[in-house]
PQR file of N, CA, C, O and H, with PARSE charges and radii, in Angstrom:
ATOM      1  N   MET A   1     -58.816   5.141 -14.237 -0.4000 1.5000
ATOM      2  CA  MET A   1     -58.543   4.394 -15.445 -0.0000 2.0000
ATOM      3  C   MET A   1     -57.831   5.282 -16.460  0.5500 1.7000
ATOM      4  O   MET A   1     -58.171   6.454 -16.625 -0.5500 1.4000
ATOM      5  N   ASP A   2     -56.867   4.721 -17.117 -0.4000 1.5000
ATOM      6  CA  ASP A   2     -56.147   5.429 -18.166 -0.0000 2.0000
ATOM      7  C   ASP A   2     -56.472   4.782 -19.507  0.5500 1.7000
ATOM      8  O   ASP A   2     -57.024   3.683 -19.568 -0.5500 1.4000
ATOM      9  H   ASP A   2     -56.592   3.770 -16.983  0.4000 1.0000
ATOM     10  N   GLY A   3     -56.121   5.478 -20.565 -0.4000 1.5000
ATOM     11  CA  GLY A   3     -56.250   4.923 -21.900 -0.0000 2.0000
ATOM     12  C   GLY A   3     -57.613   5.146 -22.512  0.5500 1.7000
ATOM     13  O   GLY A   3     -58.525   5.701 -21.900 -0.5500 1.4000
ATOM     14  H   GLY A   3     -55.672   6.370 -20.516  0.4000 1.0000
ATOM     15  N   GLU A   4     -57.711   4.689 -23.750 -0.4000 1.5000
ATOM     16  CA  GLU A   4     -58.928   4.882 -24.537 -0.0000 2.0000
ATOM     17  C   GLU A   4     -59.928   3.765 -24.270  0.5500 1.7000
ATOM     18  O   GLU A   4     -59.572   2.587 -24.244 -0.5500 1.4000
ATOM     19  H   GLU A   4     -56.970   4.239 -24.247  0.4000 1.0000
ATOM     20  N   ALA A   5     -61.168   4.147 -24.074 -0.4000 1.5000
ATOM     21  CA  ALA A   5     -62.246   3.196 -23.831 -0.0000 2.0000
ATOM     22  C   ALA A   5     -62.827   2.726 -25.157  0.5500 1.7000
ATOM     23  O   ALA A   5     -62.716   3.413 -26.173 -0.5500 1.4000
ATOM     24  H   ALA A   5     -61.457   5.104 -24.094  0.4000 1.0000
ATOM     25  N   GLU A   6     -63.440   1.564 -25.139 -0.4000 1.5000
ATOM     26  CA  GLU A   6     -64.236   1.098 -26.270 -0.0000 2.0000
ATOM     27  C   GLU A   6     -65.684   1.186 -25.821  0.5500 1.7000
ATOM     28  O   GLU A   6     -66.047   0.676 -24.760 -0.5500 1.4000
ATOM     29  H   GLU A   6     -63.530   1.007 -24.313  0.4000 1.0000
ATOM     30  N   VAL A   7     -66.513   1.838 -26.636 -0.4000 1.5000
ATOM     31  CA  VAL A   7     -67.875   2.159 -26.226 -0.0000 2.0000
ATOM     32  C   VAL A   7     -68.865   1.716 -27.288  0.5500 1.7000
ATOM     33  O   VAL A   7     -68.603   1.842 -28.484 -0.5500 1.4000
ATOM     34  H   VAL A   7     -66.218   2.252 -27.497  0.4000 1.0000
ATOM     35  N   LYS A   8     -70.012   1.193 -26.844 -0.4000 1.5000
ATOM     36  CA  LYS A   8     -71.149   0.883 -27.719 -0.0000 2.0000
ATOM     37  C   LYS A   8     -72.132   2.030 -27.539  0.5500 1.7000
ATOM     38  O   LYS A   8     -72.601   2.278 -26.428 -0.5500 1.4000
ATOM     39  H   LYS A   8     -70.224   1.090 -25.872  0.4000 1.0000
ATOM     40  N   TYR A   9     -72.449   2.731 -28.627 -0.4000 1.5000
ATOM     41  CA  TYR A   9     -73.319   3.903 -28.566 -0.0000 2.0000
ATOM     42  C   TYR A   9     -74.758   3.480 -28.795  0.5500 1.7000
ATOM     43  O   TYR A   9     -75.078   2.855 -29.806 -0.5500 1.4000
ATOM     44  H   TYR A   9     -72.068   2.529 -29.529  0.4000 1.0000
ATOM     45  N   LEU A  10     -75.622   3.824 -27.853 -0.4000 1.5000
ATOM     46  CA  LEU A  10     -77.031   3.449 -27.878 -0.0000 2.0000
ATOM     47  C   LEU A  10     -77.885   4.708 -27.971  0.5500 1.7000
ATOM     48  O   LEU A  10     -77.367   5.820 -27.872 -0.5500 1.4000
ATOM     49  H   LEU A  10     -75.362   4.332 -27.032  0.4000 1.0000
ATOM     50  N   ASP A  11     -79.168   4.539 -28.158 -0.4000 1.5000
ATOM     51  CA  ASP A  11     -80.086   5.681 -28.182 -0.0000 2.0000
ATOM     52  C   ASP A  11     -80.171   6.298 -26.795  0.5500 1.7000
ATOM     53  O   ASP A  11     -80.703   5.681 -25.872 -0.5500 1.4000
ATOM     54  H   ASP A  11     -79.588   3.635 -28.238  0.4000 1.0000
ATOM     55  N   GLY A  12     -79.651   7.513 -26.641 -0.4000 1.5000
ATOM     56  CA  GLY A  12     -79.731   8.236 -25.390 -0.0000 2.0000
ATOM     57  C   GLY A  12     -78.781   7.766 -24.299  0.5500 1.7000
ATOM     58  O   GLY A  12     -78.821   8.284 -23.183 -0.5500 1.4000
ATOM     59  H   GLY A  12     -79.219   8.014 -27.391  0.4000 1.0000
ATOM     60  N   ASP A  13     -77.933   6.799 -24.600 -0.4000 1.5000
ATOM     61  CA  ASP A  13     -77.005   6.274 -23.608 -0.0000 2.0000
ATOM     62  C   ASP A  13     -75.859   5.581 -24.331  0.5500 1.7000
ATOM     63  O   ASP A  13     -75.889   5.428 -25.552 -0.5500 1.4000
ATOM     64  H   ASP A  13     -77.900   6.378 -25.507  0.4000 1.0000
ATOM     65  N   PHE A  14     -74.866   5.169 -23.586 -0.4000 1.5000
ATOM     66  CA  PHE A  14     -73.778   4.384 -24.147 -0.0000 2.0000
ATOM     67  C   PHE A  14     -73.322   3.359 -23.117  0.5500 1.7000
ATOM     68  O   PHE A  14     -73.528   3.532 -21.915 -0.5500 1.4000
ATOM     69  H   PHE A  14     -74.842   5.293 -22.594  0.4000 1.0000
ATOM     70  N   ARG A  15     -72.702   2.290 -23.603 -0.4000 1.5000
ATOM     71  CA  ARG A  15     -72.228   1.216 -22.733 -0.0000 2.0000
ATOM     72  C   ARG A  15     -70.732   1.052 -22.950  0.5500 1.7000
ATOM     73  O   ARG A  15     -70.278   0.943 -24.088 -0.5500 1.4000
ATOM     74  H   ARG A  15     -72.534   2.149 -24.578  0.4000 1.0000
ATOM     75  N   VAL A  16     -69.977   1.032 -21.883 -0.4000 1.5000
ATOM     76  CA  VAL A  16     -68.526   0.850 -21.967 -0.0000 2.0000
ATOM     77  C   VAL A  16     -68.238  -0.636 -22.151  0.5500 1.7000
ATOM     78  O   VAL A  16     -68.583  -1.457 -21.301 -0.5500 1.4000
ATOM     79  H   VAL A  16     -70.346   1.120 -20.958  0.4000 1.0000
ATOM     80  N   VAL A  17     -67.601  -0.971 -23.277 -0.4000 1.5000
ATOM     81  CA  VAL A  17     -67.244  -2.354 -23.599 -0.0000 2.0000
ATOM     82  C   VAL A  17     -65.864  -2.675 -23.031  0.5500 1.7000
ATOM     83  O   VAL A  17     -65.648  -3.746 -22.465 -0.5500 1.4000
ATOM     84  H   VAL A  17     -67.321  -0.304 -23.968  0.4000 1.0000
ATOM     85  N   ARG A  18     -64.938  -1.736 -23.188 -0.4000 1.5000
ATOM     86  CA  ARG A  18     -63.588  -1.871 -22.615 -0.0000 2.0000
ATOM     87  C   ARG A  18     -63.301  -0.600 -21.826  0.5500 1.7000
ATOM     88  O   ARG A  18     -63.318   0.493 -22.392 -0.5500 1.4000
ATOM     89  H   ARG A  18     -65.114  -0.866 -23.648  0.4000 1.0000
ATOM     90  N   PRO A  19     -63.038  -0.728 -20.532 -0.5600 1.5000
ATOM     91  CA  PRO A  19     -62.824   0.453 -19.689  0.2800 2.0000
ATOM     92  C   PRO A  19     -61.677   1.331 -20.175  0.5500 1.7000
ATOM     93  O   PRO A  19     -60.704   0.853 -20.757 -0.5500 1.4000
ATOM     94  N   GLY A  20     -61.818   2.598 -19.925 -0.4000 1.5000
ATOM     95  CA  GLY A  20     -60.813   3.593 -20.250 -0.0000 2.0000
ATOM     96  C   GLY A  20     -61.281   4.945 -19.764  0.5500 1.7000
ATOM     97  O   GLY A  20     -62.387   5.072 -19.239 -0.5500 1.4000
ATOM     98  H   GLY A  20     -62.609   2.986 -19.452  0.4000 1.0000
ATOM     99  N   ALA A  21     -60.454   5.946 -19.933 -0.4000 1.5000
ATOM    100  CA  ALA A  21     -60.765   7.284 -19.440 -0.0000 2.0000
ATOM    101  C   ALA A  21     -61.443   8.159 -20.485  0.5500 1.7000
ATOM    102  O   ALA A  21     -62.110   9.135 -20.140 -0.5500 1.4000
ATOM    103  H   ALA A  21     -59.555   5.842 -20.360  0.4000 1.0000
ATOM    104  N   TYR A  22     -61.279   7.819 -21.755 -0.4000 1.5000
ATOM    105  CA  TYR A  22     -61.763   8.709 -22.809 -0.0000 2.0000
ATOM    106  C   TYR A  22     -62.043   7.929 -24.100  0.5500 1.7000
ATOM    107  O   TYR A  22     -61.674   6.763 -24.241 -0.5500 1.4000
ATOM    108  H   TYR A  22     -60.737   7.026 -22.035  0.4000 1.0000
ATOM    109  N   VAL A  23     -62.710   8.618 -25.037 -0.4000 1.5000
ATOM    110  CA  VAL A  23     -62.846   8.170 -26.428 -0.0000 2.0000
ATOM    111  C   VAL A  23     -62.348   9.318 -27.294  0.5500 1.7000
ATOM    112  O   VAL A  23     -62.231  10.446 -26.815 -0.5500 1.4000
ATOM    113  H   VAL A  23     -63.009   9.565 -24.922  0.4000 1.0000
ATOM    114  N   ARG A  24     -62.057   9.050 -28.548 -0.4000 1.5000
ATOM    115  CA  ARG A  24     -61.585  10.105 -29.458 -0.0000 2.0000
ATOM    116  C   ARG A  24     -62.696  10.525 -30.413  0.5500 1.7000
ATOM    117  O   ARG A  24     -63.407   9.689 -30.971 -0.5500 1.4000
ATOM    118  H   ARG A  24     -62.152   8.133 -28.936  0.4000 1.0000
ATOM    119  N   CYS A  25     -62.827  11.832 -30.586 -0.4000 1.5000
ATOM    120  CA  CYS A  25     -63.802  12.378 -31.537 -0.0000 2.0000
ATOM    121  C   CYS A  25     -63.495  11.821 -32.924  0.5500 1.7000
ATOM    122  O   CYS A  25     -62.351  11.850 -33.377 -0.5500 1.4000
ATOM    123  H   CYS A  25     -62.250  12.511 -30.133  0.4000 1.0000
ATOM    124  N   ALA A  26     -64.524  11.316 -33.587 -0.4000 1.5000
ATOM    125  CA  ALA A  26     -64.361  10.721 -34.910 -0.0000 2.0000
ATOM    126  C   ALA A  26     -64.001  11.753 -35.975  0.5500 1.7000
ATOM    127  O   ALA A  26     -63.477  11.390 -37.028 -0.5500 1.4000
ATOM    128  H   ALA A  26     -65.453  11.291 -33.219  0.4000 1.0000
ATOM    129  N   VAL A  27     -64.271  13.017 -35.721 -0.4000 1.5000
ATOM    130  CA  VAL A  27     -64.001  14.070 -36.699 -0.0000 2.0000
ATOM    131  C   VAL A  27     -62.668  14.768 -36.421  0.5500 1.7000
ATOM    132  O   VAL A  27     -61.864  14.968 -37.331 -0.5500 1.4000
ATOM    133  H   VAL A  27     -64.697  13.312 -34.865  0.4000 1.0000
ATOM    134  N   THR A  28     -62.441  15.133 -35.169 -0.4000 1.5000
ATOM    135  CA  THR A  28     -61.266  15.947 -34.836 -0.0000 2.0000
ATOM    136  C   THR A  28     -60.113  15.155 -34.226  0.5500 1.7000
ATOM    137  O   THR A  28     -58.970  15.610 -34.247 -0.5500 1.4000
ATOM    138  H   THR A  28     -63.094  14.971 -34.430  0.4000 1.0000
ATOM    139  N   GLY A  29     -60.405  13.978 -33.683 -0.4000 1.5000
ATOM    140  CA  GLY A  29     -59.373  13.196 -33.008 -0.0000 2.0000
ATOM    141  C   GLY A  29     -59.092  13.639 -31.586  0.5500 1.7000
ATOM    142  O   GLY A  29     -58.225  13.075 -30.920 -0.5500 1.4000
ATOM    143  H   GLY A  29     -61.334  13.609 -33.665  0.4000 1.0000
ATOM    144  N   VAL A  30     -59.815  14.641 -31.115 -0.4000 1.5000
ATOM    145  CA  VAL A  30     -59.634  15.171 -29.760 -0.0000 2.0000
ATOM    146  C   VAL A  30     -60.143  14.143 -28.741  0.5500 1.7000
ATOM    147  O   VAL A  30     -61.229  13.591 -28.920 -0.5500 1.4000
ATOM    148  H   VAL A  30     -60.519  15.099 -31.657  0.4000 1.0000
ATOM    149  N   PRO A  31     -59.381  13.879 -27.681 -0.5600 1.5000
ATOM    150  CA  PRO A  31     -59.879  12.978 -26.638  0.2800 2.0000
ATOM    151  C   PRO A  31     -61.053  13.597 -25.881  0.5500 1.7000
ATOM    152  O   PRO A  31     -61.030  14.779 -25.540 -0.5500 1.4000
ATOM    153  N   ILE A  32     -62.072  12.787 -25.624 -0.4000 1.5000
ATOM    154  CA  ILE A  32     -63.259  13.224 -24.887 -0.0000 2.0000
ATOM    155  C   ILE A  32     -63.355  12.366 -23.627  0.5500 1.7000
ATOM    156  O   ILE A  32     -63.590  11.162 -23.729 -0.5500 1.4000
ATOM    157  H   ILE A  32     -62.090  11.826 -25.902  0.4000 1.0000
ATOM    158  N   PRO A  33     -63.179  12.955 -22.440 -0.5600 1.5000
ATOM    159  CA  PRO A  33     -63.366  12.180 -21.208  0.2800 2.0000
ATOM    160  C   PRO A  33     -64.778  11.587 -21.182  0.5500 1.7000
ATOM    161  O   PRO A  33     -65.737  12.263 -21.556 -0.5500 1.4000
ATOM    162  N   LEU A  34     -64.912  10.349 -20.751 -0.4000 1.5000
ATOM    163  CA  LEU A  34     -66.227   9.698 -20.762 -0.0000 2.0000
ATOM    164  C   LEU A  34     -67.273  10.489 -19.989  0.5500 1.7000
ATOM    165  O   LEU A  34     -68.442  10.503 -20.373 -0.5500 1.4000
ATOM    166  H   LEU A  34     -64.133   9.800 -20.447  0.4000 1.0000
ATOM    167  N   GLU A  35     -66.874  11.145 -18.911 -0.4000 1.5000
ATOM    168  CA  GLU A  35     -67.851  11.911 -18.126 -0.0000 2.0000
ATOM    169  C   GLU A  35     -68.322  13.162 -18.862  0.5500 1.7000
ATOM    170  O   GLU A  35     -69.296  13.787 -18.443 -0.5500 1.4000
ATOM    171  H   GLU A  35     -65.924  11.134 -18.599  0.4000 1.0000
ATOM    172  N   GLU A  36     -67.649  13.539 -19.954 -0.4000 1.5000
ATOM    173  CA  GLU A  36     -68.045  14.706 -20.745 -0.0000 2.0000
ATOM    174  C   GLU A  36     -68.659  14.327 -22.097  0.5500 1.7000
ATOM    175  O   GLU A  36     -69.008  15.207 -22.884 -0.5500 1.4000
ATOM    176  H   GLU A  36     -66.858  13.031 -20.294  0.4000 1.0000
ATOM    177  N   LEU A  37     -68.791  13.043 -22.366 -0.4000 1.5000
ATOM    178  CA  LEU A  37     -69.319  12.572 -23.654 -0.0000 2.0000
ATOM    179  C   LEU A  37     -70.812  12.866 -23.749  0.5500 1.7000
ATOM    180  O   LEU A  37     -71.603  12.362 -22.951 -0.5500 1.4000
ATOM    181  H   LEU A  37     -68.507  12.328 -21.727  0.4000 1.0000
ATOM    182  N   LYS A  38     -71.193  13.685 -24.731 -0.4000 1.5000
ATOM    183  CA  LYS A  38     -72.589  14.097 -24.905 -0.0000 2.0000
ATOM    184  C   LYS A  38     -73.117  13.831 -26.309  0.5500 1.7000
ATOM    185  O   LYS A  38     -74.329  13.739 -26.508 -0.5500 1.4000
ATOM    186  H   LYS A  38     -70.550  14.094 -25.379  0.4000 1.0000
ATOM    187  N   TYR A  39     -72.220  13.706 -27.284 -0.4000 1.5000
ATOM    188  CA  TYR A  39     -72.637  13.625 -28.682 -0.0000 2.0000
ATOM    189  C   TYR A  39     -72.058  12.375 -29.330  0.5500 1.7000
ATOM    190  O   TYR A  39     -70.859  12.114 -29.233 -0.5500 1.4000
ATOM    191  H   TYR A  39     -71.236  13.781 -27.123  0.4000 1.0000
ATOM    192  N   TRP A  40     -72.933  11.593 -30.002 -0.4000 1.5000
ATOM    193  CA  TRP A  40     -72.476  10.410 -30.725 -0.0000 2.0000
ATOM    194  C   TRP A  40     -73.513  10.007 -31.750  0.5500 1.7000
ATOM    195  O   TRP A  40     -74.648  10.483 -31.732 -0.5500 1.4000
ATOM    196  H   TRP A  40     -73.907  11.805 -30.081  0.4000 1.0000
ATOM    197  N   SER A  41     -73.109   9.129 -32.637 -0.4000 1.5000
ATOM    198  CA  SER A  41     -74.006   8.579 -33.648 -0.0000 2.0000
ATOM    199  C   SER A  41     -74.208   7.096 -33.378  0.5500 1.7000
ATOM    200  O   SER A  41     -73.249   6.327 -33.325 -0.5500 1.4000
ATOM    201  H   SER A  41     -72.187   8.742 -32.652  0.4000 1.0000
ATOM    202  N   VAL A  42     -75.454   6.708 -33.210 -0.4000 1.5000
ATOM    203  CA  VAL A  42     -75.776   5.296 -33.037 -0.0000 2.0000
ATOM    204  C   VAL A  42     -75.520   4.560 -34.347  0.5500 1.7000
ATOM    205  O   VAL A  42     -74.953   3.467 -34.345 -0.5500 1.4000
ATOM    206  H   VAL A  42     -76.233   7.333 -33.253  0.4000 1.0000
ATOM    207  N   ASP A  43     -75.933   5.153 -35.466 -0.4000 1.5000
ATOM    208  CA  ASP A  43     -75.775   4.511 -36.774 -0.0000 2.0000
ATOM    209  C   ASP A  43     -74.319   4.314 -37.153  0.5500 1.7000
ATOM    210  O   ASP A  43     -73.944   3.248 -37.640 -0.5500 1.4000
ATOM    211  H   ASP A  43     -76.393   6.041 -35.468  0.4000 1.0000
ATOM    212  N   LEU A  44     -73.490   5.333 -36.934 -0.4000 1.5000
ATOM    213  CA  LEU A  44     -72.078   5.253 -37.307 -0.0000 2.0000
ATOM    214  C   LEU A  44     -71.203   4.709 -36.174  0.5500 1.7000
ATOM    215  O   LEU A  44     -70.037   4.376 -36.390 -0.5500 1.4000
ATOM    216  H   LEU A  44     -73.795   6.199 -36.538  0.4000 1.0000
ATOM    217  N   GLN A  45     -71.769   4.621 -34.965 -0.4000 1.5000
ATOM    218  CA  GLN A  45     -71.037   4.134 -33.785 -0.0000 2.0000
ATOM    219  C   GLN A  45     -69.743   4.910 -33.577  0.5500 1.7000
ATOM    220  O   GLN A  45     -68.657   4.337 -33.485 -0.5500 1.4000
ATOM    221  H   GLN A  45     -72.716   4.892 -34.789  0.4000 1.0000
ATOM    222  N   GLU A  46     -69.895   6.260 -33.505 -0.4000 1.5000
ATOM    223  CA  GLU A  46     -68.729   7.111 -33.277 -0.0000 2.0000
ATOM    224  C   GLU A  46     -69.100   8.322 -32.437  0.5500 1.7000
ATOM    225  O   GLU A  46     -70.217   8.831 -32.527 -0.5500 1.4000
ATOM    226  H   GLU A  46     -70.777   6.725 -33.580  0.4000 1.0000
ATOM    227  N   PRO A  47     -68.145   8.786 -31.608 -0.5600 1.5000
ATOM    228  CA  PRO A  47     -68.373   9.941 -30.737  0.2800 2.0000
ATOM    229  C   PRO A  47     -67.917  11.250 -31.369  0.5500 1.7000
ATOM    230  O   PRO A  47     -67.106  11.265 -32.295 -0.5500 1.4000
ATOM    231  N   TYR A  48     -68.459  12.351 -30.846 -0.4000 1.5000
ATOM    232  CA  TYR A  48     -68.103  13.684 -31.319 -0.0000 2.0000
ATOM    233  C   TYR A  48     -67.878  14.608 -30.131  0.5500 1.7000
ATOM    234  O   TYR A  48     -68.549  14.493 -29.106 -0.5500 1.4000
ATOM    235  H   TYR A  48     -69.118  12.339 -30.094  0.4000 1.0000
ATOM    236  N   VAL A  49     -66.933  15.519 -30.279 -0.4000 1.5000
ATOM    237  CA  VAL A  49     -66.560  16.420 -29.198 -0.0000 2.0000
ATOM    238  C   VAL A  49     -67.537  17.590 -29.041  0.5500 1.7000
ATOM    239  O   VAL A  49     -67.633  18.165 -27.957 -0.5500 1.4000
ATOM    240  H   VAL A  49     -66.388  15.613 -31.112  0.4000 1.0000
ATOM    241  N   SER A  50     -68.262  17.949 -30.107 -0.4000 1.5000
ATOM    242  CA  SER A  50     -69.130  19.128 -30.056 -0.0000 2.0000
ATOM    243  C   SER A  50     -70.220  19.023 -31.120  0.5500 1.7000
ATOM    244  O   SER A  50     -70.142  18.179 -32.012 -0.5500 1.4000
ATOM    245  H   SER A  50     -68.184  17.481 -30.987  0.4000 1.0000
ATOM    246  N   PRO A  51     -71.242  19.887 -31.023 -0.5600 1.5000
ATOM    247  CA  PRO A  51     -72.264  19.922 -32.070  0.2800 2.0000
ATOM    248  C   PRO A  51     -71.669  20.279 -33.441  0.5500 1.7000
ATOM    249  O   PRO A  51     -72.147  19.809 -34.474 -0.5500 1.4000
ATOM    250  N   GLU A  52     -70.633  21.107 -33.436 -0.4000 1.5000
ATOM    251  CA  GLU A  52     -69.980  21.485 -34.700 -0.0000 2.0000
ATOM    252  C   GLU A  52     -69.345  20.259 -35.370  0.5500 1.7000
ATOM    253  O   GLU A  52     -69.380  20.125 -36.593 -0.5500 1.4000
ATOM    254  H   GLU A  52     -70.246  21.489 -32.597  0.4000 1.0000
ATOM    255  N   ALA A  53     -68.772  19.380 -34.566 -0.4000 1.5000
ATOM    256  CA  ALA A  53     -68.180  18.151 -35.105 -0.0000 2.0000
ATOM    257  C   ALA A  53     -69.265  17.247 -35.681  0.5500 1.7000
ATOM    258  O   ALA A  53     -69.054  16.600 -36.706 -0.5500 1.4000
ATOM    259  H   ALA A  53     -68.744  19.489 -33.573  0.4000 1.0000
ATOM    260  N   VAL A  54     -70.416  17.200 -35.032 -0.4000 1.5000
ATOM    261  CA  VAL A  54     -71.550  16.418 -35.550 -0.0000 2.0000
ATOM    262  C   VAL A  54     -71.950  16.955 -36.921  0.5500 1.7000
ATOM    263  O   VAL A  54     -72.149  16.185 -37.860 -0.5500 1.4000
ATOM    264  H   VAL A  54     -70.588  17.726 -34.199  0.4000 1.0000
ATOM    265  N   LEU A  55     -72.066  18.271 -37.034 -0.4000 1.5000
ATOM    266  CA  LEU A  55     -72.452  18.881 -38.315 -0.0000 2.0000
ATOM    267  C   LEU A  55     -71.425  18.597 -39.402  0.5500 1.7000
ATOM    268  O   LEU A  55     -71.787  18.332 -40.549 -0.5500 1.4000
ATOM    269  H   LEU A  55     -71.905  18.897 -36.271  0.4000 1.0000
ATOM    270  N   GLN A  56     -70.156  18.651 -39.047 -0.4000 1.5000
ATOM    271  CA  GLN A  56     -69.106  18.324 -40.026 -0.0000 2.0000
ATOM    272  C   GLN A  56     -69.284  16.913 -40.549  0.5500 1.7000
ATOM    273  O   GLN A  56     -69.189  16.681 -41.754 -0.5500 1.4000
ATOM    274  H   GLN A  56     -69.862  18.866 -38.116  0.4000 1.0000
ATOM    275  N   ARG A  57     -69.542  15.958 -39.647 -0.4000 1.5000
ATOM    276  CA  ARG A  57     -69.725  14.566 -40.047 -0.0000 2.0000
ATOM    277  C   ARG A  57     -70.972  14.418 -40.913  0.5500 1.7000
ATOM    278  O   ARG A  57     -70.938  13.715 -41.922 -0.5500 1.4000
ATOM    279  H   ARG A  57     -69.619  16.146 -38.668  0.4000 1.0000
ATOM    280  N   LEU A  58     -72.068  15.068 -40.536 -0.4000 1.5000
ATOM    281  CA  LEU A  58     -73.298  14.971 -41.319 -0.0000 2.0000
ATOM    282  C   LEU A  58     -73.098  15.519 -42.728  0.5500 1.7000
ATOM    283  O   LEU A  58     -73.615  14.959 -43.695 -0.5500 1.4000
ATOM    284  H   LEU A  58     -72.096  15.640 -39.716  0.4000 1.0000
ATOM    285  N   LYS A  59     -72.349  16.616 -42.846 -0.4000 1.5000
ATOM    286  CA  LYS A  59     -72.064  17.183 -44.163 -0.0000 2.0000
ATOM    287  C   LYS A  59     -71.234  16.223 -44.998  0.5500 1.7000
ATOM    288  O   LYS A  59     -71.487  16.061 -46.191 -0.5500 1.4000
ATOM    289  H   LYS A  59     -71.929  17.071 -42.061  0.4000 1.0000
ATOM    290  N   SER A  60     -70.244  15.585 -44.382 -0.4000 1.5000
ATOM    291  CA  SER A  60     -69.391  14.667 -45.136 -0.0000 2.0000
ATOM    292  C   SER A  60     -70.161  13.394 -45.517  0.5500 1.7000
ATOM    293  O   SER A  60     -69.890  12.809 -46.565 -0.5500 1.4000
ATOM    294  H   SER A  60     -70.039  15.717 -43.413  0.4000 1.0000
ATOM    295  N   GLU A  61     -71.102  12.963 -44.693 -0.4000 1.5000
ATOM    296  CA  GLU A  61     -71.904  11.778 -44.997 -0.0000 2.0000
ATOM    297  C   GLU A  61     -72.906  12.075 -46.112  0.5500 1.7000
ATOM    298  O   GLU A  61     -73.278  11.168 -46.857 -0.5500 1.4000
ATOM    299  H   GLU A  61     -71.322  13.438 -43.841  0.4000 1.0000
ATOM    300  N   ALA A  62     -73.344  13.316 -46.239 -0.4000 1.5000
ATOM    301  CA  ALA A  62     -74.334  13.696 -47.244 -0.0000 2.0000
ATOM    302  C   ALA A  62     -73.764  13.711 -48.656  0.5500 1.7000
ATOM    303  O   ALA A  62     -74.511  13.654 -49.633 -0.5500 1.4000
ATOM    304  H   ALA A  62     -73.041  14.052 -45.633  0.4000 1.0000
ATOM    305  N   ARG A  63     -72.452  13.788 -48.763 -0.4000 1.5000
ATOM    306  CA  ARG A  63     -71.815  13.867 -50.093 -0.0000 2.0000
ATOM    307  C   ARG A  63     -71.852  12.574 -50.815  0.5500 1.7000
ATOM    308  O   ARG A  63     -71.359  12.481 -51.939 -0.5500 1.4000
ATOM    309  H   ARG A  63     -71.845  13.834 -47.970  0.4000 1.0000
TER
END
């Protein structure tokens, strides 16, 4: 599959709504292959490429 997937982020899992090969990090814009997706926010419904990206988002949300 090529292209960007649409994903529903759940607690401890995610569900692919529209098939694709990757999602984009909400902070950096870097493509994340679905098989490598480990970090996301259920509340914000967005993926992150790394723990550092998660921290960046949390800091920006705290403001």
